[in-house]
N, C-alpha and C positions, 0 to 999 in steps of 0.2 A: 177695221182694214189696217194690213200695214201698206205702207208707202216706203218710197226710196228718192231722196234727193241726191243729186250729183253736185258738189261744189269746187270749181277748178279756177287757181289764181298761177297768177305768174310774175314775176319779178325780175328787172332787168336791169344790165348796167354793175356786174359783177365784176371784181377786178378777173381777168383770165388766170386758169389754172395755175398753181405753181408761184403766185405772186398774192394769194389771198391772204390775208392776217387776222381773219375773222373767223371763218368755216361756219358762214351763216348758214342756218338749217331749219325746215319747217318742224314745229313740233308736236307729236301728238296729238294737241287738244285744239276742240274752236268751240268758239258759242255760236250759236245759232237761234233763229227766232221759230218758234214752233207755236201753235195752236194747243192748248194745253188739255185734254179732256177730264185730266184729274182735277183740276181748281176751278175747270170752266172758264179760263180767261183767255182772250186770244193776242197775240203778239208777245209771249212771254220767251225771254232770253232765258235759252237753256245751254248746259254746258255738257259739251259730251267730250271723251276721251278715250282714245283707244283700249283697247283691254278691259273698259267696262261692260259689266253686263246693261247699266242702266244711266240715265243723265240724270242732270238735276236740274229743276224747272226754278227760276226764281221767286215763283209764288207772284203775290199781289201787295203792294203798299197797304201796309194797315188790316191786310185780309187774310188770307191763304198763306201760310208760311211755307219757306223755301221745303221742297220735296221732292222726292224720287218721280223720273217721267219715263216713260216705253219709249225710249230712242239709245239708238249704239251707232258706233264708228264699224259700220261694217267692212270698209276699204279703206287703206290711207295710202297713197304712193306717190312716193315725190321723183322730182328726175333732176339733174344737172347738166345743161350743156352747156355752151362756149357764152358766157358772160347770162345765163338767165338760170333760175330757179322755178321751177312748177310742183305744182301739188294737184292730185286729183282727190276727193275724198266722197265716199258714201256712206252717206244716214238711212238708217233704217230706223222708223218710229211709226207707233201705232197712230192710228187718227179716226175719230168718231166723231159725228156732225154734234154740235149742241150750238146753243147761245150765248154771247159771254155774259156772265152773270152781274155783271156791273152796267154794260151800257147796250146789250142787248144785239150786239153784232152775230151774225152769222161766221164760226168757223170754217176755215178754208185749209187744205192741203197743198202746198205750204201755205202758212199765213199769206195773207193779203199785198204785204210789203217783207218781203224775206230780206233779212240782214244777217250776215256772218261776221264775224272776225277771226281770223286765222292768226297763229301763235309762232312766233320763230326764236331763237335761239341763236348764241355767239359767245365765241373765247378770243376777246381782243388780247393778241400776244405781246402787244404794245405795255400794258399794263397788266397782264395776267390777270383780267378780271373777265367775269363772265356777265353778260346782259340777256335782255331780250326785248322784243319788237313786236311789233304786228301789223297787220293791213286787215281795213274792213270795207264793206260795202259803199258806206257814209264818208269816206276820207275825199277830201278835195284832192284831186289829180293835176298834176303827180305829186305822190306820197313817196317820200325817201323816209329809207329805214335809217335811223343814225345812231352810231355807238356812243353809247351815253360817256365813255370813259374818255376818246381819244377824238370825238365828236366826227370821224370821217363819215361819208355816204358809204354804207354797205351795199345798198341796193334800191332800187326806185321803181315805186306800181304805177304803172300808166294809165292799165286800166281795171276795170271793177270785178271782182271776184263775180264770177256768175253761180247763179243758182238756176236748177233745171230740175222738175220732178219728173222721176221714170217712172214711176209706178205707183 
């Protein structure tokens, strides 16, 4: 059956408009744990990118290799306000009940412990270098996104990204 998960996150502490030297923005790529009925494993890290018709499942160590998964980024909306940067992503994925081939756990939609990593990108005007960062559900809060070139704090994640099953 087709299911949809909503993923939301917010970063704060961005410099005021006109003073931003890094142009921090969300990348339209995320990693999300799903229970994969293809390899029949629960809690698989799935890479999902905007525009792709399918995702990539991490498979399992020593067993089923990486493979395509029936998931896609259905919507990806970002907003930038005064000193904040927010994202809302909708992930459509096919789900079917199964028991994990290795440990017998029952599959769930979404998985019993949803995890997500959201990717960021920026361009440091001081060094004329590009860089990337991320925030994820299991990071210690507050989590700072720091420029790897000039070591400036670009933004702070004070709340865990939220995952909500819509249908």
